[in-house]
N, CA, C and O atoms as CSV, one atom per row, in Angstrom:
chain,resi,resn,atom,element,x,y,z
A,1,UNK,N,N,0.844,-1.178,0.000
A,1,UNK,CA,C,0.000,0.000,0.000
A,1,UNK,C,C,0.883,1.232,0.000
A,1,UNK,O,O,1.945,1.248,0.623
A,2,UNK,N,N,0.445,2.249,-0.692
A,2,UNK,CA,C,1.206,3.485,-0.750
A,2,UNK,C,C,0.441,4.598,-0.057
A,2,UNK,O,O,-0.785,4.549,0.041
A,3,UNK,N,N,1.153,5.587,0.416
A,3,UNK,CA,C,0.472,6.727,1.030
A,3,UNK,C,C,0.395,7.887,0.052
A,3,UNK,O,O,0.215,9.033,0.464
A,4,UNK,N,N,0.530,7.602,-1.245
A,4,UNK,CA,C,0.393,8.616,-2.280
A,4,UNK,C,C,-0.859,8.306,-3.075
A,4,UNK,O,O,-1.063,7.164,-3.489
A,5,UNK,N,N,-1.692,9.297,-3.292
A,5,UNK,CA,C,-2.924,9.127,-4.024
A,5,UNK,C,C,-2.870,9.888,-5.328
A,5,UNK,O,O,-2.397,11.023,-5.390
A,6,UNK,N,N,-3.369,9.235,-6.383
A,6,UNK,CA,C,-3.502,9.933,-7.654
A,6,UNK,C,C,-4.788,10.727,-7.564
A,6,UNK,O,O,-5.848,10.185,-7.253
A,7,UNK,N,N,-4.685,12.005,-7.837
A,7,UNK,CA,C,-5.845,12.867,-7.710
A,7,UNK,C,C,-5.908,13.822,-8.883
A,7,UNK,O,O,-4.914,14.048,-9.574
A,8,UNK,N,N,-7.085,14.377,-9.097
A,8,UNK,CA,C,-7.254,15.364,-10.145
A,8,UNK,C,C,-7.513,16.717,-9.510
A,8,UNK,O,O,-8.299,16.837,-8.570
A,9,UNK,N,N,-6.849,17.723,-10.031
A,9,UNK,CA,C,-7.087,19.084,-9.569
A,9,UNK,C,C,-8.224,19.668,-10.385
A,9,UNK,O,O,-8.684,19.040,-11.339
A,10,UNK,N,N,-8.683,20.854,-10.030
A,10,UNK,CA,C,-9.770,21.508,-10.748
A,10,UNK,C,C,-9.429,21.695,-12.218
A,10,UNK,O,O,-10.331,21.771,-13.052
A,11,UNK,N,N,-8.156,21.771,-12.550
A,11,UNK,CA,C,-7.747,21.941,-13.946
A,11,UNK,C,C,-7.745,20.613,-14.692
A,11,UNK,O,O,-7.367,20.570,-15.863
A,12,UNK,N,N,-8.156,19.535,-14.044
A,12,UNK,CA,C,-8.216,18.187,-14.603
A,12,UNK,C,C,-6.855,17.553,-14.822
A,12,UNK,O,O,-6.772,16.488,-15.432
A,13,UNK,N,N,-5.799,18.167,-14.348
A,13,UNK,CA,C,-4.478,17.546,-14.429
A,13,UNK,C,C,-4.355,16.524,-13.317
A,13,UNK,O,O,-4.762,16.784,-12.184
A,14,UNK,N,N,-3.795,15.357,-13.631
A,14,UNK,CA,C,-3.579,14.347,-12.607
A,14,UNK,C,C,-2.215,14.562,-11.980
A,14,UNK,O,O,-1.212,14.734,-12.672
A,15,UNK,N,N,-2.201,14.546,-10.649
A,15,UNK,CA,C,-0.958,14.672,-9.895
A,15,UNK,C,C,-0.967,13.620,-8.799
A,15,UNK,O,O,-2.029,13.120,-8.426
A,16,UNK,N,N,0.189,13.285,-8.288
A,16,UNK,CA,C,0.298,12.364,-7.172
A,16,UNK,C,C,0.675,13.166,-5.941
A,16,UNK,O,O,1.644,13.926,-5.953
A,17,UNK,N,N,-0.103,12.990,-4.873
A,17,UNK,CA,C,0.087,13.762,-3.649
A,17,UNK,C,C,0.177,12.802,-2.467
A,17,UNK,O,O,-0.664,11.913,-2.335
A,18,UNK,N,N,1.177,12.962,-1.609
A,18,UNK,CA,C,1.240,12.123,-0.402
A,18,UNK,C,C,-0.002,12.342,0.463
A,18,UNK,O,O,-0.507,13.460,0.572
A,19,UNK,N,N,-0.474,11.285,1.063
A,19,UNK,CA,C,-1.657,11.357,1.926
A,19,UNK,C,C,-1.479,12.398,3.028
A,19,UNK,O,O,-2.447,13.033,3.446
A,20,UNK,N,N,-0.253,12.572,3.496
A,20,UNK,CA,C,0.021,13.543,4.566
A,20,UNK,C,C,-0.153,14.987,4.111
A,20,UNK,O,O,-0.204,15.896,4.940
A,21,UNK,N,N,-0.244,15.206,2.799
A,21,UNK,CA,C,-0.410,16.563,2.265
A,21,UNK,C,C,-1.862,16.883,1.937
A,21,UNK,O,O,-2.161,17.964,1.427
A,22,UNK,N,N,-2.774,15.943,2.228
A,22,UNK,CA,C,-4.197,16.151,1.946
A,22,UNK,C,C,-4.938,16.544,3.215
A,22,UNK,O,O,-4.696,15.992,4.288
A,23,UNK,N,N,-5.845,17.507,3.075
A,23,UNK,CA,C,-6.667,17.978,4.197
A,23,UNK,C,C,-8.120,18.075,3.749
A,23,UNK,O,O,-8.407,18.202,2.559
A,24,UNK,N,N,-9.023,18.014,4.704
A,24,UNK,CA,C,-10.441,18.202,4.414
A,24,UNK,C,C,-10.686,19.645,4.015
A,24,UNK,O,O,-10.204,20.568,4.672
A,25,UNK,N,N,-11.436,19.840,2.936
A,25,UNK,CA,C,-11.816,21.184,2.518
A,25,UNK,C,C,-12.920,21.700,3.429
A,25,UNK,O,O,-13.831,20.947,3.775
A,26,UNK,N,N,-12.859,22.972,3.826
A,26,UNK,CA,C,-13.952,23.532,4.639
A,26,UNK,C,C,-15.272,23.555,3.872
A,26,UNK,O,O,-16.338,23.670,4.476
A,27,UNK,N,N,-15.208,23.446,2.546
A,27,UNK,CA,C,-16.427,23.425,1.735
A,27,UNK,C,C,-17.080,22.050,1.719
A,27,UNK,O,O,-18.225,21.922,1.286
A,28,UNK,N,N,-16.380,21.025,2.181
A,28,UNK,CA,C,-16.917,19.673,2.201
A,28,UNK,C,C,-17.765,19.516,3.456
A,28,UNK,O,O,-17.227,19.447,4.562
A,29,UNK,N,N,-19.068,19.458,3.300
A,29,UNK,CA,C,-19.998,19.417,4.443
A,29,UNK,C,C,-20.615,18.048,4.676
A,29,UNK,O,O,-21.432,17.892,5.583
A,30,UNK,N,N,-20.241,17.048,3.876
A,30,UNK,CA,C,-20.834,15.719,3.985
A,30,UNK,C,C,-20.256,14.995,5.199
A,30,UNK,O,O,-19.038,14.845,5.305
A,31,UNK,N,N,-21.114,14.545,6.115
A,31,UNK,CA,C,-20.607,13.787,7.268
A,31,UNK,C,C,-20.228,12.371,6.843
A,31,UNK,O,O,-20.848,11.806,5.942
A,32,UNK,N,N,-19.225,11.804,7.479
A,32,UNK,CA,C,-18.769,10.453,7.173
A,32,UNK,C,C,-18.744,9.643,8.465
A,32,UNK,O,O,-17.926,9.884,9.353
A,33,UNK,N,N,-19.656,8.681,8.550
A,33,UNK,CA,C,-19.742,7.839,9.736
A,33,UNK,C,C,-18.663,6.774,9.761
A,33,UNK,O,O,-18.064,6.444,8.737
A,34,UNK,N,N,-18.427,6.246,10.945
A,34,UNK,CA,C,-17.390,5.235,11.143
A,34,UNK,C,C,-17.629,4.000,10.271
A,34,UNK,O,O,-16.692,3.466,9.676
A,35,UNK,N,N,-18.878,3.550,10.196
A,35,UNK,CA,C,-19.198,2.360,9.400
A,35,UNK,C,C,-18.937,2.609,7.914
A,35,UNK,O,O,-18.437,1.727,7.216
A,36,UNK,N,N,-19.268,3.787,7.434
A,36,UNK,CA,C,-19.036,4.113,6.019
A,36,UNK,C,C,-17.546,4.145,5.702
A,36,UNK,O,O,-17.124,3.682,4.643
A,37,UNK,N,N,-16.759,4.684,6.607
A,37,UNK,CA,C,-15.302,4.750,6.405
A,37,UNK,C,C,-14.715,3.338,6.433
A,37,UNK,O,O,-13.837,3.011,5.634
A,38,UNK,N,N,-15.203,2.503,7.356
A,38,UNK,CA,C,-14.757,1.103,7.427
A,38,UNK,C,C,-15.058,0.384,6.112
A,38,UNK,O,O,-14.211,-0.340,5.589
A,39,UNK,N,N,-16.265,0.585,5.581
A,39,UNK,CA,C,-16.661,-0.072,4.330
A,39,UNK,C,C,-15.806,0.419,3.159
A,39,UNK,O,O,-15.388,-0.374,2.316
A,40,UNK,N,N,-15.550,1.718,3.112
A,40,UNK,CA,C,-14.702,2.262,2.049
A,40,UNK,C,C,-13.287,1.714,2.145
A,40,UNK,O,O,-12.681,1.378,1.127
A,41,UNK,N,N,-12.757,1.620,3.350
A,41,UNK,CA,C,-11.406,1.087,3.536
A,41,UNK,C,C,-11.332,-0.356,3.041
A,41,UNK,O,O,-10.360,-0.741,2.391
A,42,UNK,N,N,-12.352,-1.151,3.347
A,42,UNK,CA,C,-12.384,-2.537,2.888
A,42,UNK,C,C,-12.489,-2.607,1.364
A,42,UNK,O,O,-11.833,-3.434,0.730
A,43,UNK,N,N,-13.300,-1.752,0.789
A,43,UNK,CA,C,-13.448,-1.714,-0.670
A,43,UNK,C,C,-12.142,-1.321,-1.354
A,43,UNK,O,O,-11.758,-1.917,-2.360
A,44,UNK,N,N,-11.471,-0.324,-0.810
A,44,UNK,CA,C,-10.191,0.114,-1.380
A,44,UNK,C,C,-9.159,-0.995,-1.256
A,44,UNK,O,O,-8.355,-1.196,-2.166
A,45,UNK,N,N,-9.171,-1.714,-0.145
A,45,UNK,CA,C,-8.232,-2.816,0.036
A,45,UNK,C,C,-8.484,-3.918,-0.994
A,45,UNK,O,O,-7.541,-4.523,-1.504
A,46,UNK,N,N,-9.751,-4.174,-1.294
A,46,UNK,CA,C,-10.110,-5.257,-2.217
A,46,UNK,C,C,-9.990,-4.861,-3.686
A,46,UNK,O,O,-9.534,-5.650,-4.513
A,47,UNK,N,N,-10.400,-3.641,-4.003
A,47,UNK,CA,C,-10.512,-3.236,-5.409
A,47,UNK,C,C,-9.560,-2.129,-5.826
A,47,UNK,O,O,-9.404,-1.860,-7.018
A,48,UNK,N,N,-8.921,-1.483,-4.856
A,48,UNK,CA,C,-8.108,-0.309,-5.160
A,48,UNK,C,C,-8.970,0.940,-5.186
A,48,UNK,O,O,-10.186,0.876,-5.005
A,49,UNK,N,N,-8.330,2.071,-5.411
A,49,UNK,CA,C,-9.045,3.348,-5.469
A,49,UNK,C,C,-9.663,3.465,-6.863
A,49,UNK,O,O,-8.944,3.596,-7.853
A,50,UNK,N,N,-10.990,3.418,-6.939
A,50,UNK,CA,C,-11.671,3.422,-8.226
A,50,UNK,C,C,-11.925,4.826,-8.762
A,50,UNK,O,O,-12.060,5.008,-9.972
A,51,UNK,N,N,-11.990,5.800,-7.898
A,51,UNK,CA,C,-12.208,7.185,-8.315
A,51,UNK,C,C,-11.139,8.057,-7.684
A,51,UNK,O,O,-10.815,7.918,-6.505
A,52,UNK,N,N,-10.601,8.956,-8.489
A,52,UNK,CA,C,-9.606,9.896,-7.976
A,52,UNK,C,C,-10.261,10.907,-7.051
A,52,UNK,O,O,-11.458,11.174,-7.144
A,53,UNK,N,N,-9.460,11.458,-6.163
A,53,UNK,CA,C,-9.911,12.570,-5.330
A,53,UNK,C,C,-9.833,13.842,-6.163
A,53,UNK,O,O,-9.024,13.940,-7.086
A,54,UNK,N,N,-10.664,14.802,-5.838
A,54,UNK,CA,C,-10.600,16.115,-6.485
A,54,UNK,C,C,-10.122,17.094,-5.419
A,54,UNK,O,O,-10.695,17.173,-4.332
A,55,UNK,N,N,-9.071,17.836,-5.740
A,55,UNK,CA,C,-8.459,18.720,-4.754
A,55,UNK,C,C,-8.219,20.100,-5.332
A,55,UNK,O,O,-8.305,20.326,-6.539
A,56,UNK,N,N,-7.915,21.010,-4.428
A,56,UNK,CA,C,-7.452,22.340,-4.808
A,56,UNK,C,C,-6.289,22.695,-3.889
A,56,UNK,O,O,-6.270,22.278,-2.731
A,57,UNK,N,N,-5.331,23.450,-4.383
A,57,UNK,CA,C,-4.201,23.827,-3.526
A,57,UNK,C,C,-4.679,24.657,-2.340
A,57,UNK,O,O,-5.531,25.532,-2.493
A,58,UNK,N,N,-4.137,24.386,-1.178
A,58,UNK,CA,C,-4.418,25.207,0.000
A,58,UNK,C,C,-3.529,26.446,-0.078
A,58,UNK,O,O,-2.350,26.356,-0.420
A,59,UNK,N,N,-4.100,27.586,0.238
A,59,UNK,CA,C,-3.313,28.821,0.233
A,59,UNK,C,C,-3.454,29.530,1.572
A,59,UNK,O,O,-4.447,29.369,2.281
A,60,UNK,N,N,-2.450,30.306,1.896
A,60,UNK,CA,C,-2.451,31.153,3.086
A,60,UNK,C,C,-2.046,32.539,2.610
A,60,UNK,O,O,-0.911,32.764,2.189
A,61,UNK,N,N,-2.989,33.453,2.683
A,61,UNK,CA,C,-2.777,34.812,2.184
A,61,UNK,C,C,-2.343,34.793,0.714
A,61,UNK,O,O,-1.476,35.560,0.295
A,62,UNK,N,N,-2.975,33.890,-0.059
A,62,UNK,CA,C,-2.717,33.810,-1.487
A,62,UNK,C,C,-1.499,33.002,-1.891
A,62,UNK,O,O,-1.237,32.835,-3.082
A,63,UNK,N,N,-0.756,32.502,-0.929
A,63,UNK,CA,C,0.451,31.723,-1.234
A,63,UNK,C,C,0.199,30.244,-0.958
A,63,UNK,O,O,-0.372,29.909,0.080
A,64,UNK,N,N,0.613,29.342,-1.868
A,64,UNK,CA,C,0.429,27.908,-1.643
A,64,UNK,C,C,1.159,27.432,-0.389
A,64,UNK,O,O,2.285,27.847,-0.114
A,65,UNK,N,N,0.493,26.549,0.371
A,65,UNK,CA,C,1.090,26.016,1.603
A,65,UNK,C,C,1.818,24.690,1.356
A,65,UNK,O,O,2.570,24.218,2.209
A,66,UNK,N,N,1.587,24.097,0.182
A,66,UNK,CA,C,2.148,22.777,-0.095
A,66,UNK,C,C,1.176,21.652,0.225
A,66,UNK,O,O,1.469,20.483,-0.024
A,67,UNK,N,N,0.018,22.006,0.778
A,67,UNK,CA,C,-1.031,21.032,1.063
A,67,UNK,C,C,-2.167,21.218,0.061
A,67,UNK,O,O,-2.245,22.230,-0.636
A,68,UNK,N,N,-3.049,20.213,0.007
A,68,UNK,CA,C,-4.197,20.251,-0.894
A,68,UNK,C,C,-5.463,19.978,-0.104
A,68,UNK,O,O,-5.469,19.149,0.807
A,69,UNK,N,N,-6.546,20.682,-0.455
A,69,UNK,CA,C,-7.843,20.501,0.190
A,69,UNK,C,C,-8.678,19.553,-0.656
A,69,UNK,O,O,-8.834,19.768,-1.858
A,70,UNK,N,N,-9.213,18.510,-0.042
A,70,UNK,CA,C,-10.031,17.528,-0.749
A,70,UNK,C,C,-11.452,18.065,-0.833
A,70,UNK,O,O,-12.152,18.150,0.176
A,71,UNK,N,N,-11.874,18.424,-2.039
A,71,UNK,CA,C,-13.219,18.950,-2.236
A,71,UNK,C,C,-14.209,17.845,-2.601
A,71,UNK,O,O,-15.397,17.948,-2.296
A,72,UNK,N,N,-13.721,16.791,-3.253
A,72,UNK,CA,C,-14.549,15.625,-3.560
A,72,UNK,C,C,-13.721,14.387,-3.241
A,72,UNK,O,O,-12.632,14.199,-3.782
A,73,UNK,N,N,-14.245,13.551,-2.362
A,73,UNK,CA,C,-13.554,12.316,-2.014
A,73,UNK,C,C,-13.061,12.275,-0.580
A,73,UNK,O,O,-12.149,11.512,-0.260
A,74,UNK,N,N,-13.647,13.081,0.283
A,74,UNK,CA,C,-13.209,13.115,1.686
A,74,UNK,C,C,-13.351,11.751,2.356
A,74,UNK,O,O,-12.495,11.362,3.152
A,75,UNK,N,N,-14.409,11.030,2.048
A,75,UNK,CA,C,-14.586,9.701,2.627
A,75,UNK,C,C,-13.456,8.763,2.224
A,75,UNK,O,O,-12.974,7.975,3.038
A,76,UNK,N,N,-13.038,8.850,0.966
A,76,UNK,CA,C,-11.922,8.021,0.495
A,76,UNK,C,C,-10.622,8.432,1.167
A,76,UNK,O,O,-9.782,7.584,1.469
A,77,UNK,N,N,-10.450,9.738,1.405
A,77,UNK,CA,C,-9.253,10.197,2.120
A,77,UNK,C,C,-9.239,9.620,3.540
A,77,UNK,O,O,-8.211,9.130,4.008
A,78,UNK,N,N,-10.378,9.682,4.213
A,78,UNK,CA,C,-10.474,9.142,5.572
A,78,UNK,C,C,-10.252,7.633,5.585
A,78,UNK,O,O,-9.625,7.105,6.503
A,79,UNK,N,N,-10.763,6.940,4.570
A,79,UNK,CA,C,-10.565,5.486,4.482
A,79,UNK,C,C,-9.088,5.159,4.281
A,79,UNK,O,O,-8.578,4.207,4.873
A,80,UNK,N,N,-8.408,5.927,3.464
A,80,UNK,CA,C,-6.975,5.702,3.256
A,80,UNK,C,C,-6.197,5.966,4.549
A,80,UNK,O,O,-5.271,5.225,4.880
A,81,UNK,N,N,-6.571,7.013,5.270
A,81,UNK,CA,C,-5.920,7.279,6.560
A,81,UNK,C,C,-6.113,6.099,7.521
A,81,UNK,O,O,-5.188,5.718,8.238
A,82,UNK,N,N,-7.321,5.527,7.530
A,82,UNK,CA,C,-7.596,4.373,8.379
A,82,UNK,C,C,-6.733,3.179,7.960
A,82,UNK,O,O,-6.197,2.466,8.808
A,83,UNK,N,N,-6.605,2.970,6.668
A,83,UNK,CA,C,-5.783,1.854,6.170
A,83,UNK,C,C,-4.312,2.038,6.566
A,83,UNK,O,O,-3.644,1.078,6.950
A,84,UNK,N,N,-3.816,3.265,6.471
A,84,UNK,CA,C,-2.424,3.525,6.852
A,84,UNK,C,C,-2.249,3.304,8.350
A,84,UNK,O,O,-1.252,2.728,8.786
A,85,UNK,N,N,-3.213,3.760,9.132
A,85,UNK,CA,C,-3.147,3.597,10.587
A,85,UNK,C,C,-3.078,2.116,10.964
A,85,UNK,O,O,-2.365,1.733,11.891
A,86,UNK,N,N,-3.831,1.291,10.229
A,86,UNK,CA,C,-3.875,-0.146,10.515
A,86,UNK,C,C,-2.732,-0.914,9.862
A,86,UNK,O,O,-2.475,-2.064,10.219
A,87,UNK,N,N,-2.053,-0.299,8.921
A,87,UNK,CA,C,-0.962,-0.909,8.152
A,87,UNK,C,C,-1.427,-2.157,7.483
A,87,UNK,O,O,-0.650,-2.813,6.789
């Protein structure tokens, strides 16, 4: 298992970003329950990541921080974090 996820930015370019550089977007309002995250983690373990995450660069006063905000795919990000935690 890798801690790097292939993701698409708003410009539709695919980039690889370490899981440690991904954060929840404040615009993402969908709640993710423990059971849903467990199920996603199991699915990713069995089938791999079927859909890329959609992200945007995080900025601080207009300057990139080096992190990315997950605007679509927060549940998958949380599932990957759970998988890494469990090794």
